[in-house]
N, C-alpha and C positions, 0 to 999 in steps of 0.2 A: 504493499500500499504506500509506504513512505518513498519507494523506489519510483513508483507510478507518479506520485505528487511531483517529487523532484523533476522527473523528467518531463512531464507537461509544463511545469513551472519554468523550466529552461526553454522549451519551445515557445511558451508565450513571451517570454523576454525578447527571443530571437525575433518573433514576428512584430513585436512592439517596436524594436530598433529598425527592423527592416522597412516599416512604414513610419519612419520618424516624424515627417511633417504632418501626416495624418494623426499620428498620436498626439502631436504636440497642440494641433488644432482642436482635437477633441478633448483633451485635458483642459485646453483654455476656455472653451464654451462651459464646461462642467464647472470649472473653477469660478466663473463669473456668476453662474447660478448659486453656488454655495456662498460665495461672498456677499452676494446680495442677500441671502438669508441672515448670514452673520451680521451684516450691517443693519438689518431690520431690527435685530434683538438688541444692539448697541443704541440704536435710534429710539426704541421704545423705552429703554431704560432712561436714557438722557431726558425724554420728552416728559416720562412719568415723574422724573426727580424735578425738572423745572416746574412741572404742574403742581406738585407739592410744595415748592418753594413759595410759588405765587400764592398758593391756598393759605399758606402761612401768614403771608403778608396782606392778603386781600381782606377788606372789610368794607362795612356800610357805616358811616359816620352820619349820624344824625345832630345837626347844630340846631338849638334852640333860640328863640327870641329872647332879647336881652332883659325882659321884664319877667320870664318864666323863673321860678324860684327853685333851689337846689331840692327842696322837700318835692315839689311837683314832678321833678325829673326822677327823683328816686322812686316815687310811685309808679311813673311810666316804666322805669327799668324793671320794677317788680312784675308789671303786668306782662313785659316782654320775655322775662325768663321762663315762663310757662310754655312758649313756643317751642316745640320739640325740634324745629330746625335749626335753632340757635345753639352754638357751643359755648360762647361766652359774651358777657357784655361789661364794657369798662366805662366808668363814668370819669370824665376829664372835665374839671371845673375851668373857668375863666382864667383863674390864677396859675393853674397848672399848665393850661395851653400858652399862656403868656411865657412861662418859665422855659417850656418846651422850645417855644418859638425863638426866644432870645438865645438858647444854648445852640440850637441848630444854625443859627445865623449869626453868631458872634463874630465871624470873620468878614462879613458883609457890613461895612461902616456905614454905606448909604442907606441900608435899611434899618439900622439901628437908629441912625440920626432921625429918619423919618418918624420912627416909633416915639422917639423922645419929643419930636415936635408936636405929635398928636396929643401927648400927655395922659389921657386916659387908656383904659385898657380895651382894644377895639375887637378882641377875639370874643367868641362866643362858647358857652358851655356846651358839651356833647356827649353822646353815648357812642362808643365804638363796639360794633357787633360784628361777630365772627361766627361763621356757619360751620356746620358739622360736615357738610359736604360743599364743595365749590359751585355744584350745579344747583344749589338751593338758594343762592343769593337773589335771584330775581323774584322767587317766591316771597322771601322774607321783604325784599324792597315793595311788592305789590301789598303785602300785609300792612305794612308801615303806612303806606299811603292811604289805605282805607281804615286806618285805626282812628279812634275817637280823638287823639292827642295831635292828629295830624296839624291842625290849625296852630299849635303852639310851636311847631317846627319852623325854622327859618330857611333851611335848605337840607337835602339829603346828598351827601357825597357819595355816589355810587357809579355814575354814568362813565367815569373814567376807568375804573375797575372793570367794570362790565365789558367796556370794548376790548381791554387787554385779554381778559378772560376768553371772550368769544373768538377773537382772532387766534388765539393759541390754540383753542379746542379745533377750530376749523383747519388749522395748519396740521395739527397733530393727525387728524381724520385724514386729510388729503395725502400726506406722507404715506400713511399706513395704506391707503388704498392704491396709490401708485406702486408702493413697494410690493403689495399682493400681486398686482399685474405683472410686474417685472419679474416676480419669482416664476409665477406660472408661465409667462413666456420665455424665459431662459431654461426653465426645466424642460418644457416642451421641445425647445431647440436642441438641449443637450440629449433628450431622448432621441430625437431623429437622427442627430449626427453619429451618436454611439451605434445607434441600429444601422445606419448606411455603412459606418466603419467597419462592423463585423460583417454585413453582408459582402462588402468588397473582399474583405480578408477570406471569407468563406469561399467566395466564387473564384479567386484565385489559386485556391487549393482544393478546389472541387475533386480533381483526380486523386489527389492523395487521400482525401476523405472518403472517397468511393472505394479506393484500394483497401483502407482501414476497416471499411464496413464489411467487404467481401473476405478478409482473412478473419473476421470475427470480433472486431474491436467492440467493446461496450459502447452504449450510448454515453456514459459518464466519462469515459477515456476521451471521446471525440469532444465532448462539449467542455472538458476541464481547461484546456489552453485558452479558449476564448473567454472563460470566467475569470482567470487569472489576468488576461490582458485588460477587461474590464476593472479588476482590481487594482491594476497598475494605474489606470486612468483616475481612479478615484482618490488614491494615495498621493499622487502628484497634485492632483486638484485641490485636496484637503490641505495638503502642506502650504502650497502657494496662497491659498485663500486665507488661512490663519496668518501667515506672515504679512499679507497686504492688510488685513483687518489690524493687526498690531501698528503698521506703520500709520494707518488711516487714524487709529485711536490716539497716538502719539501726536499726530499732526493737529487734530481737531480738539484736543483735551484743553489747551489754553483758552479757547474760543468758549466752549462748554462751561469751563470754570468762571469766565467773565459773566455768563448770563446766570448761572447756578452754581455757587461754589460748593454745595453738597454734592454735586454730580461728578464723582470720580469715575470717569469712563475707563480709565487705564486700570484703576483697582478693580472695577467690574469685570474688565476683560480677564485678567489674571485669576480672579476669584472663581469665574465661571469658565475657565479655558477648557478644562476636561469635559464639562457638559457641553459646550459648544462643539469641540472637537468631536466627541462622540455623535452629536446631532447631525452635524455635516458628514461625517463618515457614514451614518445609517442611511441618510437621505441619498448621498451619493451611491451607496451599494444598491438600494432600490432601483434608482434610474438606470445604473450600469447592467444589473443582472437581469433586470426586466427587459431592456431593449435588447441584451445580447441573448436572452432566452427566445424571445419572440423571433429575432432575426435567424436564430437557428432552427426554430421549429418550422418557419415559414419555408426556407430555403435548403435546408437539410433532409427535412422531413425523416428524422430519425425517432 
């Protein structure tokens, strides 16, 4: 058994090298398919991390009119806390808002001079609301607008956050859809190219295969070299794909970090290296063996 495997593997290697350009082209197409799959996994991780980062920063700020007392705002806060969509509510007084504003703009002398000229505190008391789910902000916003205390509010600061959240969600969904289409397209192309490569290889050795059948060679013995060739395609494709993913990850990591400091794509790559390697190898083997098996079944009829 071992001798048979060794002999057929040597034969597969010779055929792989004999049709070097065809082997390179086939491995390259398969590599692109696996690369896109790996890239989609990394993109999904990065976008989910960015969404979580935005979710932590996203909020709805309700600013109240100057004549609304702290006691009234506390009552409104208590009413809002029963809303199951809300994760937390923070009360920010006029005085605290002014201190925060001064601290954040301490280096802006023009702003500080303008504030001193006004004399009084121009800022308003507010409630900062954070949702349990990023998709629930619109519902919370609608609830606030329909609440009894809506007449006591000066404004609700949500429109800007809503636009950012909606744009990011749209971008994420678009990237996923495009990625899925690319994966399906490249997998289909890989399947067809491996199928035709095997068909060409079988056709060029049809007399040799016929002789093997006449002398009683088993179906497994005839099929094995082509299975090994498909395996070589997959090994090369997976190796190059993982290498390109590493290069890509290290190239884009600074840009991802600038948007979401918590998104460590390089760390994610190394933490999930064996899972991604196994997934790519599994998908590659499914493509390679299936296309090879069909080609042999159709053209060899063994």
